[in-house]
PDB file of the backbone (N, CA, C, O) and the ligand in Angstrom, with CONECT records:
HET     ZN  A 101       1
ATOM      1  N   UNK A   1       4.779  18.176  -0.527  1.00  0.00           N
ATOM      2  CA  UNK A   1       4.873  16.891  -1.223  1.00  0.00           C
ATOM      3  C   UNK A   1       3.596  16.089  -1.003  1.00  0.00           C
ATOM      4  O   UNK A   1       3.140  15.955   0.133  1.00  0.00           O
ATOM      5  N   UNK A   2       3.029  15.569  -2.047  1.00  0.00           N
ATOM      6  CA  UNK A   2       1.818  14.743  -1.916  1.00  0.00           C
ATOM      7  C   UNK A   2       2.234  13.303  -1.695  1.00  0.00           C
ATOM      8  O   UNK A   2       3.130  12.781  -2.359  1.00  0.00           O
ATOM      9  N   UNK A   3       1.544  12.663  -0.726  1.00  0.00           N
ATOM     10  CA  UNK A   3       1.891  11.298  -0.368  1.00  0.00           C
ATOM     11  C   UNK A   3       0.625  10.464  -0.184  1.00  0.00           C
ATOM     12  O   UNK A   3      -0.490  10.986  -0.197  1.00  0.00           O
ATOM     13  N   UNK A   4       0.820   9.169  -0.014  1.00  0.00           N
ATOM     14  CA  UNK A   4      -0.248   8.271   0.353  1.00  0.00           C
ATOM     15  C   UNK A   4      -0.190   8.070   1.858  1.00  0.00           C
ATOM     16  O   UNK A   4       0.844   7.661   2.388  1.00  0.00           O
ATOM     17  N   UNK A   5      -1.274   8.349   2.545  1.00  0.00           N
ATOM     18  CA  UNK A   5      -1.327   8.245   3.999  1.00  0.00           C
ATOM     19  C   UNK A   5      -1.414   6.785   4.421  1.00  0.00           C
ATOM     20  O   UNK A   5      -2.329   6.082   3.992  1.00  0.00           O
ATOM     21  N   UNK A   6      -0.483   6.305   5.253  1.00  0.00           N
ATOM     22  CA  UNK A   6      -0.519   4.913   5.674  1.00  0.00           C
ATOM     23  C   UNK A   6      -1.661   4.598   6.615  1.00  0.00           C
ATOM     24  O   UNK A   6      -1.980   3.428   6.827  1.00  0.00           O
ATOM     25  N   UNK A   7      -2.287   5.623   7.188  1.00  0.00           N
ATOM     26  CA  UNK A   7      -3.390   5.395   8.101  1.00  0.00           C
ATOM     27  C   UNK A   7      -4.710   5.131   7.390  1.00  0.00           C
ATOM     28  O   UNK A   7      -5.476   4.250   7.781  1.00  0.00           O
ATOM     29  N   UNK A   8      -4.962   5.902   6.347  1.00  0.00           N
ATOM     30  CA  UNK A   8      -6.278   5.782   5.695  1.00  0.00           C
ATOM     31  C   UNK A   8      -6.183   5.500   4.186  1.00  0.00           C
ATOM     32  O   UNK A   8      -7.202   5.270   3.534  1.00  0.00           O
ATOM     33  N   UNK A   9      -4.953   5.517   3.629  1.00  0.00           N
ATOM     34  CA  UNK A   9      -4.771   5.157   2.240  1.00  0.00           C
ATOM     35  C   UNK A   9      -5.122   6.248   1.273  1.00  0.00           C
ATOM     36  O   UNK A   9      -5.011   6.068   0.060  1.00  0.00           O
ATOM     37  N   UNK A  10      -5.549   7.395   1.795  1.00  0.00           N
ATOM     38  CA  UNK A  10      -5.892   8.494   0.909  1.00  0.00           C
ATOM     39  C   UNK A  10      -4.670   9.370   0.619  1.00  0.00           C
ATOM     40  O   UNK A  10      -3.658   9.316   1.317  1.00  0.00           O
ATOM     41  N   UNK A  11      -4.804  10.174  -0.432  1.00  0.00           N
ATOM     42  CA  UNK A  11      -3.722  11.071  -0.772  1.00  0.00           C
ATOM     43  C   UNK A  11      -3.806  12.323   0.082  1.00  0.00           C
ATOM     44  O   UNK A  11      -4.896  12.763   0.447  1.00  0.00           O
ATOM     45  N   UNK A  12      -2.668  12.887   0.395  1.00  0.00           N
ATOM     46  CA  UNK A  12      -2.665  14.100   1.196  1.00  0.00           C
ATOM     47  C   UNK A  12      -1.355  14.839   1.038  1.00  0.00           C
ATOM     48  O   UNK A  12      -0.438  14.381   0.357  1.00  0.00           O
ATOM     49  N   UNK A  13      -1.288  15.979   1.675  1.00  0.00           N
ATOM     50  CA  UNK A  13      -0.066  16.780   1.655  1.00  0.00           C
ATOM     51  C   UNK A  13       0.661  16.585   2.950  1.00  0.00           C
ATOM     52  O   UNK A  13       0.076  16.690   4.028  1.00  0.00           O
ATOM     53  N   UNK A  14       1.958  16.296   2.848  1.00  0.00           N
ATOM     54  CA  UNK A  14       2.715  15.996   4.052  1.00  0.00           C
ATOM     55  C   UNK A  14       3.424  17.239   4.547  1.00  0.00           C
ATOM     56  O   UNK A  14       3.934  18.032   3.754  1.00  0.00           O
ATOM     57  N   UNK A  15       3.456  17.408   5.866  1.00  0.00           N
ATOM     58  CA  UNK A  15       4.201  18.506   6.491  1.00  0.00           C
ATOM     59  C   UNK A  15       4.961  17.945   7.683  1.00  0.00           C
ATOM     60  O   UNK A  15       4.588  16.923   8.259  1.00  0.00           O
ATOM     61  N   UNK A  16       6.040  18.643   8.038  1.00  0.00           N
ATOM     62  CA  UNK A  16       6.830  18.208   9.190  1.00  0.00           C
ATOM     63  C   UNK A  16       6.477  19.089  10.380  1.00  0.00           C
ATOM     64  O   UNK A  16       6.449  20.316  10.279  1.00  0.00           O
ATOM     65  N   UNK A  17       6.208  18.441  11.507  1.00  0.00           N
ATOM     66  CA  UNK A  17       5.921  19.182  12.735  1.00  0.00           C
ATOM     67  C   UNK A  17       7.078  18.995  13.704  1.00  0.00           C
ATOM     68  O   UNK A  17       7.636  17.904  13.823  1.00  0.00           O
ATOM     69  N   UNK A  18       7.427  20.066  14.389  1.00  0.00           N
ATOM     70  CA  UNK A  18       8.470  19.954  15.417  1.00  0.00           C
ATOM     71  C   UNK A  18       7.875  20.320  16.757  1.00  0.00           C
ATOM     72  O   UNK A  18       7.187  21.331  16.898  1.00  0.00           O
ATOM     73  N   UNK A  19       8.154  19.476  17.742  1.00  0.00           N
ATOM     74  CA  UNK A  19       7.616  19.724  19.073  1.00  0.00           C
ATOM     75  C   UNK A  19       8.774  19.724  20.049  1.00  0.00           C
ATOM     76  O   UNK A  19       9.613  18.823  20.026  1.00  0.00           O
ATOM     77  N   UNK A  20       8.823  20.736  20.911  1.00  0.00           N
ATOM     78  CA  UNK A  20       9.839  20.765  21.938  1.00  0.00           C
ATOM     79  C   UNK A  20       9.243  20.242  23.245  1.00  0.00           C
ATOM     80  O   UNK A  20       8.190  20.704  23.683  1.00  0.00           O
ATOM     81  N   UNK A  21       9.916  19.288  23.855  1.00  0.00           N
ATOM     82  CA  UNK A  21       9.450  18.778  25.143  1.00  0.00           C
ATOM     83  C   UNK A  21      10.653  18.359  25.967  1.00  0.00           C
ATOM     84  O   UNK A  21      11.502  17.613  25.480  1.00  0.00           O
ATOM     85  N   UNK A  22      10.741  18.814  27.177  1.00  0.00           N
ATOM     86  CA  UNK A  22      11.823  18.477  28.098  1.00  0.00           C
ATOM     87  C   UNK A  22      13.177  18.623  27.450  1.00  0.00           C
ATOM     88  O   UNK A  22      14.026  17.736  27.535  1.00  0.00           O
ATOM     89  N   UNK A  23      13.365  19.746  26.809  1.00  0.00           N
ATOM     90  CA  UNK A  23      14.674  20.043  26.247  1.00  0.00           C
ATOM     91  C   UNK A  23      15.018  19.290  24.976  1.00  0.00           C
ATOM     92  O   UNK A  23      16.108  19.459  24.428  1.00  0.00           O
ATOM     93  N   UNK A  24      14.093  18.456  24.500  1.00  0.00           N
ATOM     94  CA  UNK A  24      14.388  17.734  23.262  1.00  0.00           C
ATOM     95  C   UNK A  24      13.417  18.173  22.160  1.00  0.00           C
ATOM     96  O   UNK A  24      12.312  18.647  22.424  1.00  0.00           O
ATOM     97  N   UNK A  25      13.874  17.996  20.914  1.00  0.00           N
ATOM     98  CA  UNK A  25      13.002  18.341  19.802  1.00  0.00           C
ATOM     99  C   UNK A  25      12.534  17.061  19.144  1.00  0.00           C
ATOM    100  O   UNK A  25      13.345  16.231  18.734  1.00  0.00           O
ATOM    101  N   UNK A  26      11.242  16.906  19.045  1.00  0.00           N
ATOM    102  CA  UNK A  26      10.682  15.721  18.369  1.00  0.00           C
ATOM    103  C   UNK A  26      10.113  16.144  17.012  1.00  0.00           C
ATOM    104  O   UNK A  26       9.436  17.164  16.882  1.00  0.00           O
ATOM    105  N   UNK A  27      10.415  15.325  16.021  1.00  0.00           N
ATOM    106  CA  UNK A  27       9.886  15.588  14.681  1.00  0.00           C
ATOM    107  C   UNK A  27       8.928  14.501  14.288  1.00  0.00           C
ATOM    108  O   UNK A  27       9.203  13.316  14.480  1.00  0.00           O
ATOM    109  N   UNK A  28       7.822  14.892  13.746  1.00  0.00           N
ATOM    110  CA  UNK A  28       6.958  13.860  13.176  1.00  0.00           C
ATOM    111  C   UNK A  28       6.258  14.433  11.977  1.00  0.00           C
ATOM    112  O   UNK A  28       6.213  15.648  11.781  1.00  0.00           O
ATOM    113  N   UNK A  29       5.721  13.559  11.187  1.00  0.00           N
ATOM    114  CA  UNK A  29       5.050  13.969   9.934  1.00  0.00           C
ATOM    115  C   UNK A  29       3.535  14.003  10.127  1.00  0.00           C
ATOM    116  O   UNK A  29       2.958  13.218  10.879  1.00  0.00           O
ATOM    117  N   UNK A  30       2.932  14.923   9.434  1.00  0.00           N
ATOM    118  CA  UNK A  30       1.495  15.019   9.453  1.00  0.00           C
ATOM    119  C   UNK A  30       0.996  15.038   8.009  1.00  0.00           C
ATOM    120  O   UNK A  30       1.509  15.782   7.172  1.00  0.00           O
ATOM    121  N   UNK A  31      -0.010  14.210   7.731  1.00  0.00           N
ATOM    122  CA  UNK A  31      -0.619  14.226   6.404  1.00  0.00           C
ATOM    123  C   UNK A  31      -1.966  14.940   6.504  1.00  0.00           C
ATOM    124  O   UNK A  31      -2.844  14.548   7.272  1.00  0.00           O
ATOM    125  N   UNK A  32      -2.098  15.974   5.723  1.00  0.00           N
ATOM    126  CA  UNK A  32      -3.310  16.767   5.760  1.00  0.00           C
ATOM    127  C   UNK A  32      -4.204  16.395   4.576  1.00  0.00           C
ATOM    128  O   UNK A  32      -3.787  16.480   3.421  1.00  0.00           O
ATOM    129  N   UNK A  33      -5.432  15.984   4.875  1.00  0.00           N
ATOM    130  CA  UNK A  33      -6.355  15.576   3.829  1.00  0.00           C
ATOM    131  C   UNK A  33      -7.361  16.637   3.477  1.00  0.00           C
ATOM    132  O   UNK A  33      -8.053  16.541   2.464  1.00  0.00           O
ATOM    133  N   UNK A  34      -7.441  17.636   4.301  1.00  0.00           N
ATOM    134  CA  UNK A  34      -8.405  18.700   4.053  1.00  0.00           C
ATOM    135  C   UNK A  34      -8.267  19.669   5.201  1.00  0.00           C
ATOM    136  O   UNK A  34      -7.255  19.662   5.901  1.00  0.00           O
ATOM    137  N   UNK A  35      -9.259  20.494   5.404  1.00  0.00           N
ATOM    138  CA  UNK A  35      -9.136  21.458   6.490  1.00  0.00           C
ATOM    139  C   UNK A  35      -9.195  20.746   7.840  1.00  0.00           C
ATOM    140  O   UNK A  35      -8.521  21.144   8.790  1.00  0.00           O
ATOM    141  N   UNK A  36     -10.012  19.684   7.919  1.00  0.00           N
ATOM    142  CA  UNK A  36     -10.279  19.091   9.226  1.00  0.00           C
ATOM    143  C   UNK A  36      -9.385  17.905   9.534  1.00  0.00           C
ATOM    144  O   UNK A  36      -8.956  17.728  10.674  1.00  0.00           O
ATOM    145  N   UNK A  37      -9.100  17.091   8.524  1.00  0.00           N
ATOM    146  CA  UNK A  37      -8.467  15.803   8.794  1.00  0.00           C
ATOM    147  C   UNK A  37      -6.946  15.849   8.675  1.00  0.00           C
ATOM    148  O   UNK A  37      -6.397  16.149   7.615  1.00  0.00           O
ATOM    149  N   UNK A  38      -6.293  15.550   9.767  1.00  0.00           N
ATOM    150  CA  UNK A  38      -4.821  15.453   9.780  1.00  0.00           C
ATOM    151  C   UNK A  38      -4.442  14.163  10.471  1.00  0.00           C
ATOM    152  O   UNK A  38      -4.898  13.892  11.582  1.00  0.00           O
ATOM    153  N   UNK A  39      -3.617  13.372   9.828  1.00  0.00           N
ATOM    154  CA  UNK A  39      -3.143  12.154  10.448  1.00  0.00           C
ATOM    155  C   UNK A  39      -1.678  12.257  10.751  1.00  0.00           C
ATOM    156  O   UNK A  39      -0.878  12.589   9.876  1.00  0.00           O
ATOM    157  N   UNK A  40      -1.311  11.970  12.002  1.00  0.00           N
ATOM    158  CA  UNK A  40       0.095  11.955  12.380  1.00  0.00           C
ATOM    159  C   UNK A  40       0.646  10.571  12.206  1.00  0.00           C
ATOM    160  O   UNK A  40       0.025   9.585  12.602  1.00  0.00           O
ATOM    161  N   UNK A  41       1.819  10.498  11.611  1.00  0.00           N
ATOM    162  CA  UNK A  41       2.405   9.195  11.326  1.00  0.00           C
ATOM    163  C   UNK A  41       3.883   9.201  11.542  1.00  0.00           C
ATOM    164  O   UNK A  41       4.522  10.245  11.413  1.00  0.00           O
ATOM    165  N   UNK A  42       4.456   8.049  11.872  1.00  0.00           N
ATOM    166  CA  UNK A  42       5.911   7.953  12.009  1.00  0.00           C
ATOM    167  C   UNK A  42       6.582   8.223  10.667  1.00  0.00           C
ATOM    168  O   UNK A  42       6.041   7.902   9.609  1.00  0.00           O
ATOM    169  N   UNK A  43       7.732   8.800  10.729  1.00  0.00           N
ATOM    170  CA  UNK A  43       8.487   9.194   9.541  1.00  0.00           C
ATOM    171  C   UNK A  43       8.641   8.078   8.497  1.00  0.00           C
ATOM    172  O   UNK A  43       8.470   8.302   7.299  1.00  0.00           O
ATOM    173  N   UNK A  44       8.966   6.884   8.976  1.00  0.00           N
ATOM    174  CA  UNK A  44       9.326   5.823   8.024  1.00  0.00           C
ATOM    175  C   UNK A  44       8.111   5.184   7.348  1.00  0.00           C
ATOM    176  O   UNK A  44       8.260   4.297   6.508  1.00  0.00           O
ATOM    177  N   UNK A  45       6.928   5.629   7.711  1.00  0.00           N
ATOM    178  CA  UNK A  45       5.739   5.001   7.128  1.00  0.00           C
ATOM    179  C   UNK A  45       5.172   5.791   5.961  1.00  0.00           C
ATOM    180  O   UNK A  45       4.228   5.348   5.306  1.00  0.00           O
ATOM    181  N   UNK A  46       5.733   6.941   5.702  1.00  0.00           N
ATOM    182  CA  UNK A  46       5.185   7.752   4.628  1.00  0.00           C
ATOM    183  C   UNK A  46       5.682   7.253   3.278  1.00  0.00           C
ATOM    184  O   UNK A  46       6.868   6.963   3.119  1.00  0.00           O
ATOM    185  N   UNK A  47       4.813   7.154   2.341  1.00  0.00           N
ATOM    186  CA  UNK A  47       5.162   6.753   0.986  1.00  0.00           C
ATOM    187  C   UNK A  47       4.905   7.892   0.048  1.00  0.00           C
ATOM    188  O   UNK A  47       3.802   8.436   0.016  1.00  0.00           O
ATOM    189  N   UNK A  48       5.903   8.265  -0.719  1.00  0.00           N
ATOM    190  CA  UNK A  48       5.661   9.219  -1.788  1.00  0.00           C
ATOM    191  C   UNK A  48       4.785   8.540  -2.826  1.00  0.00           C
ATOM    192  O   UNK A  48       4.799   7.315  -2.950  1.00  0.00           O
ATOM    193  N   UNK A  49       4.028   9.327  -3.567  1.00  0.00           N
ATOM    194  CA  UNK A  49       3.106   8.751  -4.546  1.00  0.00           C
ATOM    195  C   UNK A  49       3.811   7.844  -5.547  1.00  0.00           C
ATOM    196  O   UNK A  49       3.292   6.798  -5.936  1.00  0.00           O
ATOM    197  N   UNK A  50       5.008   8.271  -5.955  1.00  0.00           N
ATOM    198  CA  UNK A  50       5.753   7.444  -6.939  1.00  0.00           C
ATOM    199  C   UNK A  50       6.095   6.072  -6.353  1.00  0.00           C
ATOM    200  O   UNK A  50       6.007   5.051  -7.035  1.00  0.00           O
ATOM    201  N   UNK A  51       6.486   6.073  -5.076  1.00  0.00           N
ATOM    202  CA  UNK A  51       6.823   4.790  -4.429  1.00  0.00           C
ATOM    203  C   UNK A  51       5.585   3.906  -4.307  1.00  0.00           C
ATOM    204  O   UNK A  51       5.636   2.699  -4.548  1.00  0.00           O
ATOM    205  N   UNK A  52       4.477   4.533  -3.928  1.00  0.00           N
ATOM    206  CA  UNK A  52       3.248   3.785  -3.768  1.00  0.00           C
ATOM    207  C   UNK A  52       2.825   3.177  -5.114  1.00  0.00           C
ATOM    208  O   UNK A  52       2.363   2.037  -5.181  1.00  0.00           O
ATOM    209  N   UNK A  53       2.994   3.957  -6.166  1.00  0.00           N
ATOM    210  CA  UNK A  53       2.619   3.459  -7.496  1.00  0.00           C
ATOM    211  C   UNK A  53       3.508   2.256  -7.871  1.00  0.00           C
ATOM    212  O   UNK A  53       3.024   1.265  -8.418  1.00  0.00           O
ATOM    213  N   UNK A  54       4.805   2.360  -7.571  1.00  0.00           N
ATOM    214  CA  UNK A  54       5.734   1.281  -7.883  1.00  0.00           C
ATOM    215  C   UNK A  54       5.372   0.005  -7.133  1.00  0.00           C
ATOM    216  O   UNK A  54       5.364  -1.087  -7.702  1.00  0.00           O
ATOM    217  N   UNK A  55       5.068   0.165  -5.826  1.00  0.00           N
ATOM    218  CA  UNK A  55       4.685  -0.985  -5.000  1.00  0.00           C
ATOM    219  C   UNK A  55       3.415  -1.647  -5.534  1.00  0.00           C
ATOM    220  O   UNK A  55       3.329  -2.873  -5.598  1.00  0.00           O
ATOM    221  N   UNK A  56       2.431  -0.835  -5.917  1.00  0.00           N
ATOM    222  CA  UNK A  56       1.184  -1.362  -6.413  1.00  0.00           C
ATOM    223  C   UNK A  56       1.398  -2.115  -7.730  1.00  0.00           C
ATOM    224  O   UNK A  56       0.811  -3.173  -7.957  1.00  0.00           O
ATOM    225  N   UNK A  57       2.236  -1.558  -8.581  1.00  0.00           N
ATOM    226  CA  UNK A  57       2.511  -2.233  -9.851  1.00  0.00           C
ATOM    227  C   UNK A  57       3.139  -3.598  -9.643  1.00  0.00           C
ATOM    228  O   UNK A  57       2.764  -4.580 -10.283  1.00  0.00           O
ATOM    229  N   UNK A  58       4.118  -3.639  -8.721  1.00  0.00           N
ATOM    230  CA  UNK A  58       4.766  -4.923  -8.426  1.00  0.00           C
ATOM    231  C   UNK A  58       3.781  -5.932  -7.868  1.00  0.00           C
ATOM    232  O   UNK A  58       3.784  -7.100  -8.255  1.00  0.00           O
ATOM    233  N   UNK A  59       2.933  -5.466  -6.949  1.00  0.00           N
ATOM    234  CA  UNK A  59       1.931  -6.328  -6.316  1.00  0.00           C
ATOM    235  C   UNK A  59       0.966  -6.863  -7.383  1.00  0.00           C
ATOM    236  O   UNK A  59       0.586  -8.033  -7.354  1.00  0.00           O
ATOM    237  N   UNK A  60       0.585  -6.013  -8.301  1.00  0.00           N
ATOM    238  CA  UNK A  60      -0.338  -6.407  -9.368  1.00  0.00           C
ATOM    239  C   UNK A  60       0.298  -7.482 -10.248  1.00  0.00           C
ATOM    240  O   UNK A  60      -0.364  -8.444 -10.638  1.00  0.00           O
ATOM    241  N   UNK A  61       1.581  -7.314 -10.557  1.00  0.00           N
ATOM    242  CA  UNK A  61       2.249  -8.327 -11.356  1.00  0.00           C
ATOM    243  C   UNK A  61       2.284  -9.681 -10.641  1.00  0.00           C
ATOM    244  O   UNK A  61       2.057 -10.729 -11.245  1.00  0.00           O
ATOM    245  N   UNK A  62       2.576  -9.626  -9.335  1.00  0.00           N
ATOM    246  CA  UNK A  62       2.577 -10.862  -8.542  1.00  0.00           C
ATOM    247  C   UNK A  62       1.227 -11.541  -8.572  1.00  0.00           C
ATOM    248  O   UNK A  62       1.125 -12.754  -8.756  1.00  0.00           O
ATOM    249  N   UNK A  63       0.184 -10.733  -8.387  1.00  0.00           N
ATOM    250  CA  UNK A  63      -1.172 -11.284  -8.353  1.00  0.00           C
ATOM    251  C   UNK A  63      -1.550 -11.871  -9.702  1.00  0.00           C
ATOM    252  O   UNK A  63      -2.188 -12.922  -9.770  1.00  0.00           O
ATOM    253  N   UNK A  64      -1.159 -11.196 -10.773  1.00  0.00           N
ATOM    254  CA  UNK A  64      -1.478 -11.707 -12.111  1.00  0.00           C
ATOM    255  C   UNK A  64      -0.792 -13.060 -12.351  1.00  0.00           C
ATOM    256  O   UNK A  64      -1.363 -13.961 -12.965  1.00  0.00           O
ATOM    257  N   UNK A  65       0.453 -13.178 -11.849  1.00  0.00           N
ATOM    258  CA  UNK A  65       1.186 -14.448 -11.999  1.00  0.00           C
ATOM    259  C   UNK A  65       0.486 -15.548 -11.196  1.00  0.00           C
ATOM    260  O   UNK A  65       0.403 -16.691 -11.645  1.00  0.00           O
ATOM    261  N   UNK A  66      -0.023 -15.196  -9.994  1.00  0.00           N
ATOM    262  CA  UNK A  66      -0.728 -16.166  -9.188  1.00  0.00           C
ATOM    263  C   UNK A  66      -2.020 -16.624  -9.861  1.00  0.00           C
ATOM    264  O   UNK A  66      -2.335 -17.814  -9.873  1.00  0.00           O
ATOM    265  N   UNK A  67      -2.765 -15.665 -10.422  1.00  0.00           N
ATOM    266  CA  UNK A  67      -3.995 -16.005 -11.111  1.00  0.00           C
ATOM    267  C   UNK A  67      -3.709 -16.945 -12.270  1.00  0.00           C
ATOM    268  O   UNK A  67      -4.443 -17.908 -12.491  1.00  0.00           O
ATOM    269  N   UNK A  68      -2.649 -16.668 -13.004  1.00  0.00           N
ATOM    270  CA  UNK A  68      -2.270 -17.494 -14.149  1.00  0.00           C
ATOM    271  C   UNK A  68      -1.965 -18.932 -13.681  1.00  0.00           C
ATOM    272  O   UNK A  68      -2.405 -19.903 -14.298  1.00  0.00           O
ATOM    273  N   UNK A  69      -1.209 -19.042 -12.588  1.00  0.00           N
ATOM    274  CA  UNK A  69      -0.853 -20.362 -12.045  1.00  0.00           C
ATOM    275  C   UNK A  69      -2.112 -21.121 -11.624  1.00  0.00           C
ATOM    276  O   UNK A  69      -2.229 -22.322 -11.869  1.00  0.00           O
ATOM    277  N   UNK A  70      -3.047 -20.419 -10.993  1.00  0.00           N
ATOM    278  CA  UNK A  70      -4.304 -21.042 -10.539  1.00  0.00           C
ATOM    279  C   UNK A  70      -5.108 -21.540 -11.737  1.00  0.00           C
ATOM    280  O   UNK A  70      -5.679 -22.631 -11.699  1.00  0.00           O
ATOM    281  N   UNK A  71      -5.150 -20.737 -12.799  1.00  0.00           N
ATOM    282  CA  UNK A  71      -5.912 -21.130 -13.979  1.00  0.00           C
ATOM    283  C   UNK A  71      -5.352 -22.394 -14.602  1.00  0.00           C
ATOM    284  O   UNK A  71      -6.097 -23.273 -15.036  1.00  0.00           O
ATOM    285  N   UNK A  72      -4.042 -22.472 -14.639  1.00  0.00           N
ATOM    286  CA  UNK A  72      -3.393 -23.677 -15.223  1.00  0.00           C
ATOM    287  C   UNK A  72      -3.720 -24.911 -14.396  1.00  0.00           C
ATOM    288  O   UNK A  72      -4.081 -25.961 -14.928  1.00  0.00           O
ATOM    289  N   UNK A  73      -3.584 -24.760 -13.076  1.00  0.00           N
ATOM    290  CA  UNK A  73      -3.857 -25.859 -12.172  1.00  0.00           C
ATOM    291  C   UNK A  73      -5.294 -26.317 -12.304  1.00  0.00           C
ATOM    292  O   UNK A  73      -5.578 -27.514 -12.341  1.00  0.00           O
ATOM    293  N   UNK A  74      -6.210 -25.339 -12.375  1.00  0.00           N
ATOM    294  CA  UNK A  74      -7.610 -25.660 -12.481  1.00  0.00           C
ATOM    295  C   UNK A  74      -7.905 -26.420 -13.771  1.00  0.00           C
ATOM    296  O   UNK A  74      -8.650 -27.400 -13.760  1.00  0.00           O
ATOM    297  N   UNK A  75      -7.330 -25.974 -14.870  1.00  0.00           N
ATOM    298  CA  UNK A  75      -7.632 -26.656 -16.131  1.00  0.00           C
ATOM    299  C   UNK A  75      -7.038 -28.076 -16.121  1.00  0.00           C
ATOM    300  O   UNK A  75      -7.618 -28.999 -16.694  1.00  0.00           O
ATOM    301  N   UNK A  76      -5.902 -28.239 -15.480  1.00  0.00           N
ATOM    302  CA  UNK A  76      -5.309 -29.590 -15.360  1.00  0.00           C
ATOM    303  C   UNK A  76      -6.226 -30.484 -14.554  1.00  0.00           C
ATOM    304  O   UNK A  76      -6.468 -31.631 -14.930  1.00  0.00           O
ATOM    305  N   UNK A  77      -6.750 -29.959 -13.425  1.00  0.00           N
ATOM    306  CA  UNK A  77      -7.644 -30.744 -12.583  1.00  0.00           C
ATOM    307  C   UNK A  77      -8.934 -31.106 -13.322  1.00  0.00           C
ATOM    308  O   UNK A  77      -9.427 -32.228 -13.210  1.00  0.00           O
ATOM    309  N   UNK A  78      -9.470 -30.153 -14.072  1.00  0.00           N
ATOM    310  CA  UNK A  78     -10.718 -30.418 -14.795  1.00  0.00           C
ATOM    311  C   UNK A  78     -10.495 -31.489 -15.863  1.00  0.00           C
ATOM    312  O   UNK A  78     -11.339 -32.354 -16.096  1.00  0.00           O
ATOM    313  N   UNK A  79      -9.330 -31.397 -16.500  1.00  0.00           N
ATOM    314  CA  UNK A  79      -8.994 -32.413 -17.498  1.00  0.00           C
ATOM    315  C   UNK A  79      -8.950 -33.785 -16.860  1.00  0.00           C
ATOM    316  O   UNK A  79      -9.515 -34.746 -17.382  1.00  0.00           O
ATOM    317  N   UNK A  80      -8.262 -33.871 -15.705  1.00  0.00           N
ATOM    318  CA  UNK A  80      -8.117 -35.135 -15.013  1.00  0.00           C
ATOM    319  C   UNK A  80      -9.493 -35.668 -14.581  1.00  0.00           C
ATOM    320  O   UNK A  80      -9.770 -36.861 -14.707  1.00  0.00           O
ATOM    321  N   UNK A  81     -10.334 -34.789 -14.081  1.00  0.00           N
ATOM    322  CA  UNK A  81     -11.639 -35.210 -13.587  1.00  0.00           C
ATOM    323  C   UNK A  81     -12.522 -35.680 -14.735  1.00  0.00           C
ATOM    324  O   UNK A  81     -13.197 -36.701 -14.603  1.00  0.00           O
ATOM    325  N   UNK A  82     -12.536 -34.977 -15.840  1.00  0.00           N
ATOM    326  CA  UNK A  82     -13.419 -35.356 -16.958  1.00  0.00           C
ATOM    327  C   UNK A  82     -12.937 -36.651 -17.610  1.00  0.00           C
ATOM    328  O   UNK A  82     -13.740 -37.432 -18.120  1.00  0.00           O
ATOM    329  N   UNK A  83     -11.601 -36.877 -17.590  1.00  0.00           N
ATOM    330  CA  UNK A  83     -11.083 -38.124 -18.153  1.00  0.00           C
ATOM    331  C   UNK A  83     -11.381 -39.309 -17.251  1.00  0.00           C
ATOM    332  O   UNK A  83     -11.503 -40.434 -17.736  1.00  0.00           O
ATOM    333  N   UNK A  84     -11.504 -39.077 -15.931  1.00  0.00           N
ATOM    334  CA  UNK A  84     -11.688 -40.145 -14.967  1.00  0.00           C
ATOM    335  C   UNK A  84     -13.079 -40.722 -14.900  1.00  0.00           C
ATOM    336  O   UNK A  84     -13.231 -41.930 -14.720  1.00  0.00           O
ATOM    337  N   UNK A  85     -14.121 -39.881 -15.044  1.00  0.00           N
ATOM    338  CA  UNK A  85     -15.468 -40.457 -14.933  1.00  0.00           C
ATOM    339  C   UNK A  85     -16.087 -40.674 -16.287  1.00  0.00           C
ATOM    340  O   UNK A  85     -16.284 -39.699 -17.011  1.00  0.00           O
ATOM    341  N   UNK A  86     -16.377 -41.782 -16.642  1.00  0.00           N
ATOM    342  CA  UNK A  86     -16.891 -42.084 -17.960  1.00  0.00           C
ATOM    343  C   UNK A  86     -17.866 -43.284 -17.831  1.00  0.00           C
ATOM    344  O   UNK A  86     -18.434 -43.728 -18.829  1.00  0.00           O
TER     345      UNK A  86
HETATM  346 ZN    ZN A 101      -4.930   9.702   6.464  1.00  0.00          ZN2+
END
């Protein structure tokens, strides 16, 4: 499965690693970016590409709404300022 790595933000292939220590089995995820680079990350921090895309879309919509609000406020202020000094 291809995912977005929470450590570096790049795309990679995720694999599950199992480690036995003191009679217990530990599972963790590893994101492989190439032959050399592997990032280990907690399970709950991995985002599938679809989820990452959805989050980015939502964030973009929020930002666009904020920009719109700022533009309105700015034009109101400029109107007020230009009307005031004469
Ligand atoms: Zn990474």
